[in-house]
Every structure is written in structure tokens, then in C-alpha cells.
C-alpha positions in Angstrom: -9.1 -22.1 -16.6 -9.1 -25.5 -14.9 -12.2 -26.6 -12.9 -10.2 -26.5 -9.7 -9.0 -23.0 -10.3 -12.6 -22.0 -11.1 -13.7 -23.5 -7.8 -11.2 -21.5 -5.9 -12.0 -18.3 -7.7 -15.7 -18.8 -7.1 -15.0 -19.4 -3.4 -12.9 -16.2 -3.1 -15.4 -14.0 -4.9 -18.3 -15.4 -2.9 -16.6 -14.4 0.3 -15.9 -10.9 -1.0 -12.1 -11.0 -0.9 -10.4 -8.1 -2.6 -9.0 -8.4 -6.1 -5.4 -8.2 -4.8 -6.0 -11.0 -2.3 -7.7 -13.1 -4.9 -4.8 -12.8 -7.3 -2.2 -13.5 -4.5 -4.1 -16.6 -3.3 -4.5 -18.0 -6.8 -0.8 -17.3 -7.6 0.3 -19.0 -4.4 -1.5 -22.2 -5.3 -0.3 -22.1 -8.8 3.3 -21.7 -7.6 2.9 -24.7 -5.3 1.6 -26.8 -8.2 4.5 -25.8 -10.4 7.0 -26.6 -7.7 5.9 -30.2 -7.4 4.6 -30.5 -11.0 1.4 -32.0 -9.7 -2.1 -30.8 -9.3 -2.4 -29.2 -5.8 -5.3 -31.3 -4.6 -3.1 -34.4 -4.8 -0.4 -33.0 -2.4 -0.1 -33.9 1.3 0.1 -31.6 4.2 3.7 -32.5 4.7 4.5 -31.5 1.1 2.8 -28.2 1.5 4.8 -27.6 4.7 8.0 -28.5 3.0 7.3 -26.0 0.3 6.7 -23.3 2.9 10.1 -24.2 4.4 11.6 -23.9 0.9 10.2 -20.4 0.6 11.6 -19.5 4.1 15.1 -21.1 3.8 15.9 -21.0 0.1 13.9 -18.1 -1.2 14.4 -16.0 2.0 10.8 -14.8 2.2 9.9 -12.6 5.1 7.6 -14.0 7.7 4.7 -11.8 6.6 5.1 -12.9 3.0 5.3 -16.6 4.1 2.1 -16.2 6.1 0.3 -14.9 3.1 1.2 -18.2 1.3 0.1 -20.1 4.4 -3.3 -18.3 4.4 -3.7 -19.0 0.7 -3.1 -22.8 1.4 -5.4 -22.8 4.4 -8.1 -21.3 2.2 -7.6 -23.7 -0.6 -7.3 -26.9 1.4 -9.8 -25.9 4.2 -12.4 -23.8 2.4 -12.3 -25.0 -1.2 -11.5 -28.7 -0.6 -13.1 -29.0 2.8 -10.2 -30.8 4.5 -10.0 -30.9 8.3 -7.5 -28.3 9.5 -6.5 -30.5 12.4 -5.5 -33.3 10.1 -4.2 -31.1 7.2 -2.2 -28.6 9.2 -0.6 -25.5 7.7 1.1 -23.6 10.4 1.5 -19.8 10.5 4.3 -18.0 12.5 4.2 -14.6 14.2 5.5 -11.9 11.9 8.4 -9.8 13.3 7.2 -6.4 14.4 9.7 -3.9 13.0 9.5 -0.2 13.1 10.1 1.5 9.7 13.0 3.7 9.0 11.3 7.1 8.9 12.2 9.7 6.3 13.0 13.1 7.7 11.2 16.2 6.2 14.5 17.2 4.6 14.8 13.8 2.9 11.3 14.0 1.7 12.0 17.4 0.2 15.1 16.0 -1.5 13.1 13.0 -2.8 10.6 15.3 -4.5 13.4 17.4 -6.0 15.0 14.2 -7.4 11.9 12.9 -9.1 12.7 12.4 -12.8 9.5 14.0 -14.3 6.3 15.7 -13.4 4.2 12.6 -13.2 6.5 10.9 -10.7 6.9 14.1 -8.6 3.2 14.6 -8.5 2.5 11.0 -7.5 5.2 11.0 -4.7 3.9 14.3 -3.4 0.3 13.0 -3.2 1.6 9.8 -1.5 3.0 11.9 1.3 0.3 14.6 1.3 -2.7 12.2 1.5 -1.2 9.0 3.1 -3.1 6.8 0.6 -1.9 3.3 0.0 0.0 2.7 -3.3 -2.9 0.7 -4.8 -5.4 3.4 -3.8 -3.3 6.2 -5.4 -2.9 4.2 -8.6 -6.7 3.8 -8.9 -7.5 7.4 -7.9 -10.1 8.9 -10.3 -10.7 12.6 -11.1 -14.2 12.3 -9.7 -12.8 11.2 -6.3 -11.4 14.7 -5.7 -13.7 17.1 -3.9 -12.3 20.5 -4.1 -15.1 22.5 -2.5 -13.9 24.7 0.3 -16.1 23.2 2.9 -15.1 19.6 1.9 -11.6 19.4 0.5 -11.1 15.7 0.6 -10.2 12.6 -1.4 -12.7 9.7 -1.6 -11.0 6.3 -1.5 -13.3 3.8 -3.2 -13.1 0.2 -2.0 -9.7 0.5 -0.3 -8.2 -2.3 1.8 -10.9 -4.4 3.4 -13.4 -3.3 0.7 -14.2 -0.1 2.5 -14.8 3.4 1.2 -13.4 6.3 3.2 -12.7 10.1 3.0 -9.3 11.6 3.5 -9.0 15.4 4.1 -6.5 17.3 2.0 -4.7 20.5 2.4 -4.7 23.5 0.1 -1.1 22.5 -0.9 -2.3 19.1 -2.0 -5.2 20.6 -4.0 -2.7 22.9 -5.7 -0.6 19.9 -6.7 -3.7 18.2 -8.1 -4.8 21.2 -10.1 -1.3 21.7 -11.6 -1.4 18.0 -12.7 -4.9 18.4 -14.2 -3.9 21.5 -16.1 -0.8 19.6 -17.5 -2.5 16.4 -18.5 -6.3 16.9 -18.4 -7.1 13.3 -17.3 -10.6 12.2 -18.0 -11.1 9.2 -15.6 -7.9 7.9 -13.9 -5.7 10.6 -12.4 -2.6 8.6 -13.3 -3.0 6.4 -16.4 -1.0 3.4 -17.4 1.3 3.0 -20.4 -1.3 1.1 -22.4 -3.7 4.0 -22.6 -6.0 6.3 -20.8 -8.6 3.6 -20.1 -6.3 1.8 -17.6 -4.9 3.0 -14.2 -1.2 3.1 -13.6 0.6 0.0 -12.6 1.9 -0.3 -9.0 5.4 -1.3 -10.2 5.9 2.0 -12.0 5.4 4.0 -8.8 7.8 1.8 -6.9 10.5 2.4 -9.6 9.9 6.1 -9.4 10.4 6.0 -5.6 13.6 4.0 -5.7 15.0 6.0 -8.6 14.3 9.3 -6.7 15.9 7.8 -3.6 19.0 6.9 -5.5 19.3 10.3 -7.1 18.7 12.0 -3.7 21.3 9.8 -1.9 18.6 8.4 0.5 19.7 5.0 1.7 17.0 4.2 4.3 15.2 0.8 3.8 11.6 0.6 2.5 9.6 1.3 -0.6 7.1 4.0 -1.5 5.0 2.9 1.6 7.6 4.9 3.6 5.8 8.1 2.5 2.6 6.8 4.2 4.6 6.1 7.3 5.9 9.6 7.2 2.4 11.0 6.7 1.0 9.2 9.8 4.0 10.1 12.0 4.1 13.8 11.0 0.3 14.2 11.6 0.7 12.7 15.1 3.6 15.1 15.8 1.4 18.0 14.7 -1.3 17.0 17.2 -3.9 15.0 15.1 -5.7 12.5 17.4 -5.4 8.8 17.0 -9.0 8.1 16.1 -9.0 10.6 13.2 -5.7 9.3 11.9 -7.0 5.7 12.1 -10.0 6.7 9.9 -7.9 8.6 7.4 -5.4 5.7 7.1 -8.2 3.1 6.8 -6.9 1.0 9.6 -9.4 -1.6 11.0 -7.9 -1.5 14.5 -6.5 1.5 16.3 -3.6 -0.7 17.5 -2.2 -0.6 14.0 -2.2 3.2 14.2 -0.6 3.4 17.6 2.7 2.0 16.4 3.4 5.5 14.9 3.5 6.9 18.4 6.9 5.2 18.8 8.2 7.2 15.8 6.7 10.6 16.7 9.1 13.3 18.1 8.0 16.2 20.4 10.2 18.8 18.7 8.0 19.2 15.6 8.3 22.5 13.6 6.0 25.2 14.8 4.3 25.6 11.5 3.3 21.9 11.5 1.2 22.4 14.7 -0.5 25.5 13.3 -1.6 23.6 10.2 -1.4 19.9 10.8 -2.7 18.9 7.4 -0.3 21.1 5.5 2.5 18.5 5.4 3.8 19.7 2.1 4.0 23.3 3.3 6.0 22.2 6.4 8.8 20.8 4.3 12.1 22.6 3.8 12.3 24.5 0.4 12.5 22.1 -2.5 15.4 22.9 -4.8 16.4 21.5 -8.2 12.9 21.5 -9.7 
């Protein structure tokens, strides 16, 4: 590790940034250096801006992805190197606010039926039944599941923003978890990686499972496995869950992030969903082909 990379890593860890943000920022600076084949502290503001334009025009990065690179460079040049932001400008643009293409309950049922094996089916069902982020599901531990009748929740340890939270679960979700435990008897991580039981599952595996199941189910709507989290939030709102509770369960810092799901909610929700709002899995049409 170079002294400059060590300085940046120390600055990131000192400020308590998450492991994913730390890796993303370090990778962004490393890519910048490789692009120019020069050490990044020798580059000018114009060169950094030209690289961002390259990512936008040639690499076709989305505005949100481009802004992540911009934030990484602001941190490196402003916080680590101490350069004046007014003189060393790294502009950020507003990200486009697009509503996701929401999966219907029938499509979600087909998705589960099309999963290639028990591990992928269990993972996808939990993604919809709990609304956890992909990284949170991959790092879910057996001890994070509280199955007591008066609790029935999942504990998310150090989720986005380095915050713990509790997410309630339905009896159907608990049944899925118990079926998976009886099948695999996991000791620590609920879903282990390929390298062994001492490592959690990789995010890339779950994305492949989702896209593979979509292809087999004939689902063509845009979006990755995060679409199941969108469906979780929207279907809970349709079932009558209040915004504040949903905000806490999703782990949103601001309620304005949660309110966008109001645009997706429909009034003609199935009757069973309103009677048991948390029972998302039970409100799905019958799953065939299992």
C-alpha cells in the first residue's frame, strides 16, 4: 500500500465511513490514477473534470454513479490533500429522479417459482419478505433472527449509515427461515460464500440469481434485485402501514426517501393484504413449479 493510499484509508476510517463507501472511494481514485498513468496528487482540477466527462460520455455512467466518483475526488483532494474547494472544483450534478418499474404480485410469485435452487429461492423470498438491502441480506447472521412470538424480527447490524435497526417479520418469513435452517444448518452466516462457511455470500451471486430467475420467468422490467425492496415498501404502504414505521424498517435517514413509494401505491390492494400487512408472502398468488 502506498503512503498516499494509506493516508486516504486512514482519513476514511477516522470519519467512520462504511466499508462499501471506503472501497468505492479508494477504487475511484485508483481508476483515476490508472487512466492518466500518474499519481493522483499530481493531477489538476481540469484533468479530474475531464475524467468525469469521460465517464459520462464514453463510459455512459448514470448521474448517480458519476456523483459517487465526484464525491470520492472531493474527499481525496479536499479532505486528504487539503486543497481549497473553490480553487480545485469538482462539480456534482443533480441525479435524475426516476420511479422504479414495480413488480406485480403475480410476477414476484413467478420469480420465486423460477429460482434455480433452494438457496436462491430462499434469498429472493427474504429480500421481498423483509425489504432488507442486498448487502444486509448477504451479511445476515443466524443470531440476528429473533423468532420469539412477542418479538418476531430481524436485527440489521450496521446497515447503511452505520446504523442498527429492527425489522419485523411475518410468520411466513419465519417459516422460510426455518426451512432453510433445517436444510443447511448454518452456524454463523445465514448464506455463506463459495469459499467456505466462514465468509458471507457475495453480492454478485444474488444479482445473478435474480436476473436468472427473471429470465426464466419472462420478466422484462428494468432493475436488479433491489426491485424486491421497492415492492416490499410499496405493498406495505398499500396494506396500510404508516410512513414513519416504514421509514424505520427500511432504514431511511429522511422520510422524503420513503414518500416516493406513495407514487407507486395503488388503492385496489387485495383484501388479505390489509388484514395482515406484514404477510407479504402470504398475499402472493399461488406459486407453481416448485
